[in-house]
N, C-alpha and C positions, 0 to 999 in steps of 0.2 A: 402451568398450560393454558392458555389462553381458552374460551371458550368458543369455540367454532361457528356453534349453529346461529345462522342468518335467515332472512328473508329471502322470500323468493325473488322479490327485486331488487335486493344489493345481490343477490347471485346474479340474477340476470346480469350486471353492470360489470361484472368481472368479465362479462364476454366482447371487447371492440372488436373493430370492423377489420378486416384483414385478417382475422384468425383463423389457424386450422382448428376445426374442433372437430373431436371424436364423439361418439356417441353409444351407450349399451344399452342392450336388444338383441331379441329373436322373437320374429312376428310379434306377440305382445307380451312376452313375460321379458320382465327388465328394462322393462324401458322407462325413462326418466322423465313422463309424461307430464308431471309440472313445469321442469325444467323447461323443456322444450316450449310449453307453454306459455309462461313469461315471458322468455324470448322472443314468441310469435307479438305478444302483446305489447312490449319494447318496442318493439321495429316498429309498429301498426301507431304507434302515440309519437314515438318520436325519431321515427326512418334510422334508428340505431339500434344493435350494429349491423353493416352493411356489407358484403362482399365476402360472405362469408365462403370458405374450404369446408368442406363434411367430408369426414372419412369412417365409413361404418363397411364394418362384414359383412353381418346380418339383416335382413329383409326387418324395417321396424315401424309396424304401421299395421292399420287393420283396411286399407283401401277407401277409408270412408273421412280421413282427413284429420285419427289422431299420429300418435309418434310422427316422425323426421316431415309429412305434409306440414305439420304446424308451422315449418320456417320456409314455406311454397311461394310467398309476396314476391311480386317482382324487385331486386337489386338483394333482397336481401343474402342469399347465398349464388357465390358465382363460378363456385366449383364443386363438382363432387367425386370422389371415387369410391364408388360401392361394389357390393356384393351383391344383396340381392332389390330388384329396383320395383318387384311389381304390386309392392304394398305401400308405394308411396306412386298414386298415378298422376299427382300432381308436379309434384316434382318431375318425374319421368316424364310428360308431356313437355315439358320447358326442356329439358335433356336432347328429347329428340327434334326440337325445335332450336339447337342452338340457342337459346336463349342463357343456357348454363353450359359451362365445361365439363361434359360428364363422359365418366372411364368406367366399364364394368369391369371388377377382376375378382377372381375366383375367392371365396369367402373365405376360406381355408390360409389360402395366401397374407391377408387383410390380417388374416387371427395371429398368421406366424407375426406379418412385417410389424404391431404392436411387441413383439417382443426383440425382434431389431433394431427398432427404434428404442425403443427402453435399453437396449444394451450398446446404445449408439456402435452399430453397425452402418453400414452406407445402401445395404437393404438389404434381399429375399432371395435368393438363388434356390431354385428350386424345378423338377420336371413338368411341375403341375401348368396344362396351358400350353402347350406345345401341340401345336398343329391343330389350334381350334381360333376360334376367332380374336384371344387373346395374345394369340402369335403376332410380333411384330410383322412378321410377312403376312399376316391376314385383317389386320388395322391396329392391333395392339392393343386391342378394349374401349378404342374410343364408341363412344355412341351418335358424337356427329363431330364436323369438320371444324367445330368452334373448341373442339381439344384438339392441340396442336402439338401440345409439348409431347415428348417421347418419356415417356414413362416408365417404358419394358424393355429391355433392351435383351436380344439371343446372344450366348455367349456359349462358348465351348471350354467345358474343362474334362481334362484329362482324355482329351477326344468324341466327351459326349455329351450332345447340346443341353442347354439348361436355360432357365430363363431367371433373369433380374430384374426384381421388381424395387423400383426404388425409393428409399425411406423417405421422409418426409417429417419435418418439426411439429409436434401436436403442442397446440398452443394453451388450448381446454379441453377437457374432459370431463362431461356431462355423463354420471355414471347414478348406479342403483342399486341399497340395499335396503335392508329389512329395518335394523337398529343401529344406531351410532350411538357414541358418550361423548359428552362435553366435550372432550379432547380432540373426536374428531377418529375414534377409531371404528370401525363400520363392520356387522357380522350381516350373515344372508341368509338366517334362519325362517325365513315364513317363504324367502323365492324360490320360484320352480328350477331355477340355473343359477351360477356362477360364471357362465360364459365368459366376456377377458378381461372382468372387472381388473383385476391387479395389474393385468400387463397394460391394459391401456392408464389408469395411474405411476404407473413406472415411466412410459416413454410420454406423457404430458409431464410429471413432472422432472425429467431428467433432461428434459426441452425447455426447461424454465418455463413452464407453462402452469396453470393454475387447475386444480380436479376439484370439483363442485359435485356434492355427492345427494342425490334423493333418497330420502328414510321414511317410515312411517311411524317408528318412535324414535326417544332419545334415553338414554341412562347418564348415571352419574360418571364422573370421569372417573377413570377407571375402574370400572365394575364387571367391564363385560369379560367372557375366559380368552385369555388368548389365542388359544386354540380354534375359539369359532372366529376370530376375527378373520376377516378374506381382507382388508385393505386398511394397513395401519394408517396411526394418525400423522405419522410422519411425511408420507403423502398427498394429504386431504387437507384443503384450502379452508373448505366451506363446507358447509352441509345446511339442508334445507327442509324443513317436515311439509310433507305433502299433504291433502288433502287425501282423503280413503276413495274418493272419484277419480283423482287424478294418479294411484296406487292400484290398482287393479292387479293380481298375480297374475293374471293375463286378459286379455282382452276379450275371453268369453267369460272367464269365473273370477268374481271379486277374491276368493280365495276358496281353498281345497288343499287341506295339511295333507292329503296324499300326495299332492307334488312337491311338497318338501323333499319327499325321500324320508322324513320323520316317522311316518307313520304307515303302516300297509293295509292297503284298503281289504275289503272283506274278498275270499274266492268270489266272485260271481262275475261270469264274463259278460252276460248283461245280456239281451234280446242279439241271437242271430243277425245277422246283416238279412234283406228282403233279395231274393233269388232275381237282383239284376244285371244289368249287363259289366256293372262294377265287381260285383261279389264273384260273377261268372271267369272275371279279369283275375281277380286274386286268388281265387280258389286253382287256377290254372300258375298262377307264379308258386303258391305254396308249394307245391308240385318239388319245387327243387331249394325248398328251405334244408340248410347244411344240419343232419342233428345234431348237436352238440359244437356248430360253428357259430360263428357273431356275423350280422347282419345288420345292413341300412335299409332303413324304408323310407323313401321320401315323401315330401308331402303329398298329397292330392288321390289321386289311383292306385300309388301302392299302402295307403293308408290301410286299406280293407284289409290286407295282408295279416296285417296284427290283428283285425274282428276273424279272417278266418284259420287265424293258427289257435286262437284262444278258443275256438269252438270245435276245432279237432283237439284240442288236449293237447297242443306240440310247444305252448307258450317256455313249459318248463326241460324241453329241452332244444332251445335254439337260446340264445343272446342277441334280442331286440335292442339297440341302440341309434341316439337319433345325431347327429354332427354337431348339434348346441352342449354334449356332455352328457347325456342321463347314458346309462347302459344297465340293459336289462328290464325287466317289466312288460310292461305295454305301453308301445306311447299314444300319447293323446292324439288328436285329430281337429280341424278346421281353426277356430283361432286359438286352440288351446295346444296347438302343435307345437313340438318342441320341450313340453311337461309332458311325465310317462307316472304313472303308477306303479309300484308296489320294485321298484328301483334296487339293482344291485349295487347303484356308486352315481357317485353325479357331480362327473370332474371338469377341469377348464374348459373349453371349447378346444383353444388352443393346443392341448395337450390329448385331444378328442381328434383332429386333426394328423399330428403326429400319428398317433394307431393307423386312419384313415390312410395317408401319406406311404406309409411304409408297407401299405399291404396285408392288415388287420382282419380284413374284411373278407369271411369266406363267401360271404353274399351281398350284392344289394339289389334292392328292386326298388327302380326310378320310373317318373314319368316319360313316357317322349309326345311330343306333339305334331314335330317330320321325319321323317326316315326318307333317307333316296337310297338309290344304287347299290352304293359304296357300304352302306350301314352305317354312317354319317346320322349324328340325333342332333333335331335345333328344339333346343327347351326356352331360351331365352329370346328373342324378338321375331315378329311377326306383324310385318309393315307398321303401322303407326301404335302397335301395343308393346311396350319394353319388361319384361319378366326380367331378366338378369338373370345371370347363373346360378347366385347362388351358390351352396355347398356341390354342386352339381357337377361341376368339373372334377375337382379334388377326389371325389365318391367313383365318380363312372371309370374314371383314367386308373384307377390302385387298388378294387376289388378284383379279388379273383376269380371270380365267377358273377358276371352281370345279368340280369332282366329287365330290360323297358316293357311297361305296361301302359298302354290305351286303348282305346276304340278305332278300331279300324278307316271309319270315316268318323265327319265331324257335322255338327251341323244339323239338327234336326233327325240324329238316326234314334231309331226305335226297334227293339228286340223285344222276345221273348223265349225267354228259355224255361224249357219244362220237360217232363218224359225222356229226361234225356238225350234229347237234341236244343238246337237255336233254330228259329221261326226271324226275318225281318221282317217285320212288319210295314219299316218306312227307312230307306236309304239316307242314311247322312249326306249333304250336301257338298262338305267342301271330303278333298281328299290328302290324307295325311303321307301316304308312302309314293311320294314323288320326284322325277329323278334328279334334282338336287336340293336342298335347302337352303332358305335364306342365310341359314348362320349357323356354322359349326360348332356346337356346346358338346359333341362327342365323336371326336374323329374313326369313323368306321376303319379307315385304311392304316390308321395306326394300330388299335386292336387287330384288325388280319395279321399284320406283320409283327407283333406280337404273341399273336395266339390265345389272346384274350378269349374266354369261355363267354360267348352273349347271346342270346334268345331273346325275340321280340314278340311279348305276347298280345293277341288282341282276344275280342269273344269272339272270335268266328275263326282267327288260326294263329298259329307262331311259326314265327321268320328262328333258322339259324345262324349267326356270323358265321362264315366261312373263310378259307382263305381266294377262294375264289368268286365270292360274291356273298348277294343275301339266300337262302334257300328256303322255300317252303315245306313244312316239315310238317306241319298235322294241320286241318282243319275240324269246325266241329261235326257231329251230327246232324246234316240237314242240311247243310251247304253246298252249291254249286262253285266248285273250284273256277272253271270256267267264268261264270255270271256276276259272282258275289266277292272273288277276291280278284283273278289277271284282269279282270275288264276294269276294274276302280282302283290300279294301280299306274302312276306315269313312269313304270318300266317294268320289262318280264323278269322275274326272282329265278331262280333255278330251281328245276322240278324235275324230280324224278319220282319214286317211290314216295306216297305221302299220307302218314300214318292218319288216325282218329284220335282227334282228342276225346278224355276220356268221358263218356258216359253221365259218370255221376256229378259230373262241375254241373252240367244240367238238369242237375235232381234236387227238390226241395226239400234233401233231409242230410244231415251229416256224410261226409264222403269215408270215414273211417282211416282218412288218413296217417293216422298216428298209426297204427298197424303198419300200413303201407313202408313208412320210413322206419318203423324199426326191427320188423321183422321178413326181411325182403327173400323169397325163395331164391336159391342158388341158379334157378333158371332164367331170372332177373338180373342175378348178379353176374353169370360169367356171360357174355353174347357177344358174337359175332359180328362185326361194323363191317358191311360188304363194300359200302362207300370207302372207308378209310382204310381198309384191307387191315382190321388189327382187329386181336381179340380183346377187349376190355372185361377185367377179372376185378369188380367191387369184392372188396372187404370188410370196407367200413361199416363197424359197428359190429363185426361177429366178431363170437369169442370160438378159438378151437380149444373145447377140452380133454378131447379124447381120440381118438384111432379113429373111431368112426367119421368125426368130422373131415378128418385129412382122407379119408379113403371114399368119404360123398364130393369133396373139391375134385380129386381127382375124376372121378367117373364122369364127371361133370364135363370137365376139361373134354376127357378123350369122346365127348359124345359129339360135342361139339366140333374138334377140329378132325378127328378121325374122317369123315366123311371131305374133308376138302382135300385128305390126300397130299398134304404138306407141312411142310414147320411154317408157323404163321410168327409174326411179330404181335408182343403183348403189351398193354400196359395196366398195372396192378396196383389200386390202391389202396393203401395203407391205414386209410384214418380210421383213429379208435377201434382198430384190429386188437384184440387181448390174445397172444399165446399163451398159455398158463405153460408154464416153466419146466413141468414136468413134459410135454409136449415139445421142446423146443428143439431136438435132437430129431426126434420124427420129420419135424414142418422141413428143415433144415433139409434132410433125404428128399421127402416131398418135393420141395422144389429144386433139387437137383433132378427126379427123373425128370421131372417136365420139362427142363430145360435141353435134357440130352433125346425126350421123344417127339417132343411137338412143339417148343420156342425155335424161335428162328432168334429175334433179337430183342431182349425185357427190359421195361423201365417201369420203374415205381416210383410213387410219391404215398408223403404224409404230408397233411397242414400241420402238424403236431411234430416241433422241434423233439419231443421227450420218445414219441414211436419211432420216431427217425432212427435216431439214436439206436435206442431197442430190439426192432427190427434187420438193422443195418450191421448190428453187433451179434444179431441170431444166424444171420447170412453168410456174413463175413469169415465168418468160421471153417466154411465152405470155397467163398468165391469172394472176389472182390465184386462189393455193392453198393451202389449209390444208391441213396432213398430220397430223391426230390422233392421238394414244396410245395408242389400244385402239380396240377393234368395235365396244363399248359408247358410246363416245365419238362415233365415227363416224354410229352409227345416229342417236345421239338428237340429231347436228347434223343428221342427211337429216329426222328429223321433224320438228324446228325450220324447216324450208325454209332451213338455213345448210349449200350443200354446198361442199366446197370443192376 
C-alpha cells in the first residue's frame, strides 16, 4: 500500500473550488486546525479554493479566529450548513449579512445526516426541530434571505409530522486523529472525543470524495492495534502531521491525559465555586438531579451544576453526559467544554444523539437567553448576534425533565447572596422574560401539549411550565415579587401560592443536598398537590424491607388523604424502588387496601424498564397494572382516565 503521509500544502491542494467540505471538532476538541490554516493560507496566496460549502455539526472555534473562522475571507466560502455558530463570529457575521448562504440545523441532525449520507439515503427523517425556527413553517433554519434553497421538508408519516433534512454529497472530509500508520489507519488515543470521524469519512468516501486526516504522530504501516483504529485506511486518502501548536487537545489545554479516558484523575473536586448568581442558579438546578439517572448539562450557566454536584458528593449518584459523546465523570467547562474527566465511556457523537433523541435523558439542564409567555426559549439568535442552536434542540425536545437556567435580567446585574437570602445591588438593563422571543429554539406550546416537565431557574425565582402557561412557583428570600419579578417581565405569569427557594442555596456552605436526595422522609415523599388535585407518592430509591415500612407508608397516605374526605387521583413514582422478595405479597395487599380506601384513579411510572417489569409483575397478580415510563406519561394516563 502507498505511503499516505503528505505535506500540508499538498493536502490543501486536494480541495477544489465549489467542493462541499465537512470538518470534525467540538468547540476546540478534535478540530483539524493545521488543515484549516493551510486551506486559508492557500486561498490568501492563490485565491483558491473558493465558493466552498461547509457542513459541520458542532461549533469549531474559539471566537478569536481559530477553527472554521480561518476560512472567513470573502469568496472562500459560499454556503454553510452548521449546528453551532457562536464560536465562528466572522463567518456568522457574513451569513447574517447575506454574503454567505447560511442555514442552522440541530447539531444532532447533522451528526445523523453524516450516517445517512454514508448509507446512500436521501436524507434524515426525524421529529427534531418541529415547531422551532428550523421547521419550514418557521423559516427552515435559514439565517438570511440569501439562503434560498429548501433543505428541509415537512412530512407526515403514519399520521405523524416529521421533518426531512436533505442529504448532500460530501467532496472533502477534513478530520483529525492522534496516530496514523503509513497506510492511513487512524487512532484517536490522545483525543478528548471520538465525534463523527468515522461517519464523516464514510460519507465522503461513498460520495466519491477525499478524506484528509490531521494527526500528531506516525507509526509504521500495519503496526497499530486494529481495535484502536477509528478510521480504517480504506477510507483515508491523505494524512498530514500537524505541528503541536496546531494540534492542541482542546483550545484551552495542550494535553491532559485525563481527558482521553485512559487515566483517572485523583478524587479531588477542587475549590468550590464562589457564591455568586451563577452558583445560586446551579444549586437550585441541582435540586432536580435524578439520583441514578442520566443528565445532560449544556454550555455556559449549566456547567456550574457539575461543580455543585461534585461539591455536594453527588457525582457518583448521577451519570453526567455531554452531547459530543462523553458519559459519566465530570464534564469540563469553558474552551475545554465537551471533554470530561473520569468518564465511564466516550462514544461517537451520533450514537450519543441516538440516545438523546430516543428519550434517554432523565434530566437536561440548559441555558436560556429569552423566555416568552408560552414558555418558548431562544438561545440561538439575538439581533446582530448569531449563536446557533447546537445540540440544544435535540436535547430540549427529548429530555424527560428539563431545567432552563439563567439570570433573571442581563447587562449590569449585580446581586449579593449570603446569610440565606439574596440582595439585588444593581438591576440588569435587559429583560429576559418577554412577551415574545426573537427566535423559537425551544417550543413551549409543544412541550405543554406533550406534558413535558419544564422548570425555568433564575437567581431570584423559579417558574414551572403548565398547560395554562408559565407559573411563578418560588422566589428567593429577600425578594419582593412585585418589584423584583413581576415588574421586570414583559408578560404576567400565573401567580397564586408562591413558595420560597431553599435558604441553603444562598448560604456559603455545603447544602447537604446528598442527604436530601438520597434519604427523603415520607412527609416529603407523599404530598397532596391541591393545584393539580393529585396525590403524588414518590417511592423513588426507597427500599421496602419489612412490615413496618409498609405500615409507615399507609399511615402517611391516610394522614394526607383522610382530611380531604374523598378518594383522590394518585401518581406513584417507582423509580429505583426496591421491594424485598419476601415483602412482595404484603406490598400487593397494601396496594389493594389503598385502592379500595383512598384512591380514585391511580397511575404509576418508572424510568427503569427492569423495574417496570418487576413492579408490574408484583401488582398484576392482584390487578391489571400499567407502569408508565415517565411522570408525564403517568399524568397523561390519569387525565385520560386510564389509570395503571
